One Martini backbone bead per residue (centre of mass of N, CA, C, O) as a GRO file, in nm:
protein
  114
    1MET     BB    1  -3.150   5.304   0.705
    2ASP     BB    2  -3.226   5.439   0.429
    3ASP     BB    3  -2.946   5.407   0.300
    4ARG     BB    4  -2.948   5.098   0.282
    5VAL     BB    5  -3.198   5.071   0.108
    6ALA     BB    6  -3.101   5.243  -0.129
    7LEU     BB    7  -2.847   5.076  -0.185
    8ALA     BB    8  -2.992   4.808  -0.236
    9GLU     BB    9  -3.168   4.905  -0.471
   10ARG     BB   10  -2.938   4.986  -0.659
   11ARG     BB   11  -2.802   4.708  -0.669
   12VAL     BB   12  -3.043   4.554  -0.785
   13GLU     BB   13  -3.065   4.719  -1.045
   14GLU     BB   14  -2.783   4.654  -1.152
   15LEU     BB   15  -2.819   4.347  -1.160
   16ALA     BB   16  -3.063   4.343  -1.348
   17ARG     BB   17  -2.924   4.479  -1.589
   18GLU     BB   18  -2.704   4.264  -1.617
   19ILE     BB   19  -2.891   4.028  -1.674
   20VAL     BB   20  -3.029   4.146  -1.923
   21LYS     BB   21  -2.773   4.174  -2.094
   22THR     BB   22  -2.700   3.873  -2.091
   23ILE     BB   23  -2.961   3.763  -2.217
   24ASN     BB   24  -2.956   3.939  -2.475
   25GLY     BB   25  -2.667   3.838  -2.565
   26ALA     BB   26  -2.745   3.535  -2.611
   27GLU     BB   27  -2.922   3.578  -2.867
   28ASP     BB   28  -2.676   3.674  -3.050
   29ALA     BB   29  -2.520   3.388  -3.061
   30GLY     BB   30  -2.752   3.190  -3.229
   31SER     BB   31  -2.963   3.081  -3.017
   32PRO     BB   32  -3.268   2.975  -3.027
   33GLY     BB   33  -3.446   3.029  -2.716
   34VAL     BB   34  -3.238   3.110  -2.488
   35ARG     BB   35  -3.379   3.350  -2.359
   36SER     BB   36  -3.621   3.202  -2.224
   37GLU     BB   37  -3.453   3.001  -2.062
   38LEU     BB   38  -3.293   3.211  -1.896
   39LYS     BB   39  -3.535   3.349  -1.772
   40GLU     BB   40  -3.651   3.103  -1.622
   41PHE     BB   41  -3.396   3.037  -1.464
   42THR     BB   42  -3.373   3.305  -1.309
   43ILE     BB   43  -3.647   3.303  -1.171
   44GLY     BB   44  -3.613   3.030  -1.025
   45LEU     BB   45  -3.355   3.103  -0.870
   46LEU     BB   46  -3.473   3.341  -0.711
   47ASN     BB   47  -3.708   3.196  -0.576
   48ASP     BB   48  -3.543   2.980  -0.429
   49ALA     BB   49  -3.354   3.172  -0.270
   50LEU     BB   50  -3.578   3.336  -0.121
   51GLU     BB   51  -3.730   3.105   0.017
   52THR     BB   52  -3.489   2.993   0.177
   53ALA     BB   53  -3.428   3.254   0.333
   54GLU     BB   54  -3.704   3.278   0.477
   55ILE     BB   55  -3.689   3.012   0.634
   56VAL     BB   56  -3.426   3.070   0.788
   57GLU     BB   57  -3.520   3.335   0.927
   58SER     BB   58  -3.763   3.217   1.091
   59GLY     BB   59  -3.687   2.913   1.218
   60HIS     BB   60  -3.954   2.776   1.098
   61THR     BB   61  -4.023   2.448   0.949
   62GLY     BB   62  -4.286   2.374   1.122
   63SER     BB   63  -4.584   2.212   1.292
   64ASP     BB   64  -4.519   2.102   1.598
   65ASP     BB   65  -4.739   2.270   1.784
   66ILE     BB   66  -4.957   2.128   1.602
   67PRO     BB   67  -5.194   1.916   1.646
   68PHE     BB   68  -5.337   1.619   1.554
   69ASN     BB   69  -5.675   1.580   1.422
   70PRO     BB   70  -5.881   1.325   1.295
   71VAL     BB   71  -6.150   1.474   1.238
   72GLY     BB   72  -6.063   1.625   0.978
   73MET     BB   73  -6.038   1.345   0.816
   74ALA     BB   74  -6.323   1.216   0.870
   75ILE     BB   75  -6.508   1.386   0.696
   76PRO     BB   76  -6.415   1.297   0.403
   77VAL     BB   77  -6.440   0.994   0.458
   78PHE     BB   78  -6.742   0.999   0.508
   79GLY     BB   79  -6.821   1.113   0.230
   80ALA     BB   80  -6.695   0.885   0.063
   81GLY     BB   81  -6.867   0.664   0.195
   82ALA     BB   82  -7.142   0.768   0.100
   83VAL     BB   83  -7.086   0.737  -0.202
   84LEU     BB   84  -6.973   0.432  -0.202
   85PHE     BB   85  -7.220   0.288  -0.085
   86PHE     BB   86  -7.379   0.300  -0.368
   87LEU     BB   87  -7.151   0.164  -0.550
   88PHE     BB   88  -6.970   0.011  -0.298
   89PRO     BB   89  -7.053  -0.107   0.000
   90PRO     BB   90  -6.790  -0.218   0.135
   91VAL     BB   91  -6.625   0.044   0.107
   92GLY     BB   92  -6.823   0.234   0.247
   93MET     BB   93  -6.820   0.086   0.521
   94LEU     BB   94  -6.519   0.113   0.570
   95LEU     BB   95  -6.518   0.426   0.573
   96PHE     BB   96  -6.715   0.460   0.801
   97GLY     BB   97  -6.544   0.311   1.011
   98ALA     BB   98  -6.294   0.494   0.990
   99ALA     BB   99  -6.442   0.754   1.072
  100VAL     BB  100  -6.528   0.662   1.353
  101VAL     BB  101  -6.246   0.608   1.462
  102MET     BB  102  -6.140   0.900   1.417
  103ILE     BB  103  -6.345   1.042   1.596
  104VAL     BB  104  -6.277   0.897   1.858
  105TRP     BB  105  -5.981   0.970   1.860
  106GLY     BB  106  -6.024   1.282   1.865
  107VAL     BB  107  -6.185   1.298   2.127
  108VAL     BB  108  -5.977   1.163   2.311
  109ALA     BB  109  -5.740   1.354   2.248
  110SER     BB  110  -5.882   1.612   2.349
  111LEU     BB  111  -5.933   1.515   2.643
  112VAL     BB  112  -5.635   1.446   2.719
  113ARG     BB  113  -5.504   1.729   2.660
  114ARG     BB  114  -5.674   1.871   2.900
   0.00000   0.00000   0.00000
């Protein structure tokens, strides 16, 4: 197992050196600023490829098993309603009402789920 890791590390180092040589050689071609653009492109490409591979390896793409509870959203809506109640009372009252509905919905959903 250690041989595979060492081999992979050596291969990655070789590829990194090759990429560096290519990027540094592009600057000599006469286009100013192309080196930084290629560097950013390479870093973005590696990040995207590694993140995609990690998602595929995990096999879990979302949080389907975690249920949504509207009480968590009702708290900031209630706070926004409290602030807007003093600035524009109709909107504040509407947000208060929406927060109350969300809290009741969350309590009922929690009780039904059990």
